[in-house]
C-alpha positions in Angstrom: -22.3 -2.6 5.9 -18.9 -4.1 6.7 -15.5 -3.1 5.4 -12.7 -5.6 5.2 -9.0 -5.5 4.1 -5.9 -7.6 4.3 -2.4 -6.7 3.2 0.3 -8.9 1.8 3.6 -7.0 1.8 6.4 -8.4 -0.5 10.2 -7.8 -0.7 11.4 -4.7 -2.5 12.5 -6.8 -5.5 9.3 -8.9 -5.7 7.9 -9.2 -9.3 4.4 -7.6 -8.9 3.6 -9.1 -12.3 2.8 -12.3 -10.3 0.0 -10.4 -8.5 -1.2 -8.8 -11.7 -1.4 -12.3 -13.3 -3.2 -13.8 -10.3 -5.8 -11.1 -10.4 -6.3 -11.5 -14.1 -6.8 -15.2 -13.6 -9.0 -15.2 -10.5 -10.5 -11.7 -10.2 -13.7 -12.6 -12.0 -14.6 -15.3 -9.4 -16.2 -12.7 -7.1 -18.1 -10.9 -9.9 -21.3 -12.5 -8.7 -20.7 -13.2 -5.0 -23.8 -12.9 -2.8 -23.6 -10.1 -0.3 -20.6 -8.4 -1.8 -21.1 -4.7 -2.4 -17.7 -4.6 -4.1 -14.1 -5.9 -3.9 -11.3 -3.8 -5.3 -8.2 -5.8 -6.1 -5.5 -3.2 -5.1 -1.7 -3.0 -5.3 1.0 -0.6 -4.2 4.4 -0.7 -5.9 7.5 0.5 -4.3 8.4 3.9 -5.6 5.0 4.5 -7.3 2.6 7.0 -5.9 4.9 7.5 -2.9 4.7 3.8 -1.8 7.6 2.5 0.3 6.4 -1.1 -0.3 5.2 -3.7 -2.8 1.8 -4.8 -1.5 -1.4 -6.6 -2.5 -4.2 -5.2 -0.4 -7.8 -5.9 -1.6 -10.6 -3.8 0.0 -14.1 -5.1 0.4 -17.5 -3.5 1.3 -20.0 -6.1 2.3 -23.8 -5.6 2.5 -23.9 -7.9 5.5 -22.1 -10.5 7.6 -23.4 -13.6 5.8 -21.7 -12.9 2.5 -18.5 -11.9 4.2 -18.5 -15.0 6.4 -19.2 -17.2 3.4 -16.1 -15.7 1.7 -13.8 -16.1 4.8 -15.0 -19.5 6.1 -16.5 -21.0 2.9 -13.3 -21.8 1.1 -12.7 -18.8 -1.2 -10.3 -17.1 1.1 -8.5 -20.4 1.8 -6.9 -20.2 -1.7 -5.1 -17.0 -0.8 -4.1 -18.5 2.6 -2.7 -21.6 0.8 -0.6 -19.4 -1.6 0.6 -16.7 0.7 -0.1 -17.7 4.3 -2.9 -16.3 6.6 -2.8 -12.5 6.7 -4.3 -10.4 9.4 -7.8 -9.4 8.3 -8.8 -5.9 9.3 -12.5 -5.3 9.8 -14.5 -2.2 10.3 -18.2 -1.5 10.9 -19.8 0.7 8.2 -20.5 4.4 9.0 -21.3 5.8 5.6 -21.3 5.2 1.9 -21.8 7.7 -0.9 -21.7 7.4 -4.7 -19.6 9.9 -6.4 -20.3 11.9 -9.6 -18.4 9.2 -11.6 -20.3 6.3 -10.1 -20.4 3.4 -12.6 -17.1 4.5 -14.2 -14.0 2.3 -14.0 -11.8 3.2 -11.0 -8.1 3.8 -11.7 -6.9 4.4 -8.1 -8.1 4.0 -4.5 -7.2 6.2 -1.6 -7.2 4.9 2.0 -6.8 7.1 5.0 -6.8 5.6 8.5 -7.0 7.7 11.6 -7.3 7.1 15.3 -10.3 8.3 17.2 -8.6 10.4 20.0 -9.4 9.8 23.7 -11.8 12.2 25.2 -13.7 13.1 22.0 -17.5 12.8 21.8 -17.9 9.5 19.9 -21.2 10.6 18.2 -19.5 13.7 16.8 -16.4 11.8 15.6 -18.6 9.3 13.7 -20.7 12.2 12.3 -17.5 13.8 11.1 -16.4 10.6 9.4 -19.8 10.4 7.6 -19.5 14.0 6.5 -16.0 13.3 5.2 -17.3 10.4 3.0 -19.9 12.7 1.6 -17.2 15.4 0.9 -14.9 13.0 -0.8 -17.7 11.6 -3.0 -18.4 15.2 -4.1 -15.0 15.8 -5.5 -14.3 15.6 -9.3 -13.6 12.1 -10.5 -14.9 10.3 -7.4 -16.5 6.9 -8.1 -17.5 6.4 -4.4 -16.4 7.0 -0.8 -17.0 5.1 2.4 -16.2 5.5 6.1 -16.0 2.7 8.6 -14.8 2.3 12.2 -13.0 -0.4 14.2 -14.2 0.1 17.8 -11.6 -2.4 19.2 -8.7 -0.1 18.1 -10.8 3.1 17.7 -9.7 3.6 14.1 -11.7 5.2 11.3 -10.9 4.2 7.8 -11.9 6.5 4.8 -11.8 4.7 1.5 -12.5 6.2 -1.9 -12.2 5.2 -5.6 -11.2 7.6 -8.4 -11.4 7.7 -12.2 -8.1 9.6 -12.3 -5.0 10.1 -10.2 -5.9 10.4 -6.5 -6.7 13.9 -5.2 -4.3 15.7 -2.9 -5.8 14.2 0.2 -4.1 12.3 3.0 -3.7 8.6 2.7 -2.1 5.7 0.8 -2.7 5.5 -2.9 -3.4 2.1 -4.5 -3.8 1.1 -8.1 -7.0 -0.8 -9.0 -6.4 -4.0 -11.0 -10.0 -5.2 -11.0 -13.3 -4.5 -9.3 -16.0 -7.0 -8.6 -19.2 -5.2 -7.7 -22.1 -7.7 -7.8 -24.3 -5.9 -5.2 -22.8 -2.3 -5.2 -26.3 -1.0 -6.0 -27.5 -2.5 -2.7 -25.0 -0.8 -0.5 -26.9 1.5 1.8 -26.3 5.1 1.0 -25.6 7.9 3.5 -25.1 7.6 7.2 -25.6 4.0 8.6 -27.1 4.7 12.0 
């Protein structure tokens, strides 16, 4: 499993209706993409849910590298690049994925929490803790799913979860879900990934 996200941050007075219209127009194009567990089309709006910025920040979980690479290098991603410029693409290796009690329900919000893996910690224990956190989040009321992944270049763990209601009182940035393409969500490996 691979997690991927890019962020497009816009000026404070940017009309986020432009992004909403874009997602309404093109969101369905990934509804049957091979290898895609799911893509959540996410936004943050300045002053909403504590966000200091206007941002479009889709988050993906891929079942393998082939589907992800096909998206990035096969032309689909180029449309975004043509319209907004080439963003930095963050990539994490999957640690854990869990369905929540509300699996299959439409997600209203997403919660993303990134944290550094401190120097001197036992890596196996830090990754076990990240997997346990995904399971804990998935067990909370209203959770659609929760995942944990790690970027070993920067030693950063990302926790990502989807919710049917307002985000729980947990650390992280809150995003609104505009659309979710989930052609192979049922094929995402459950539990710890090693």
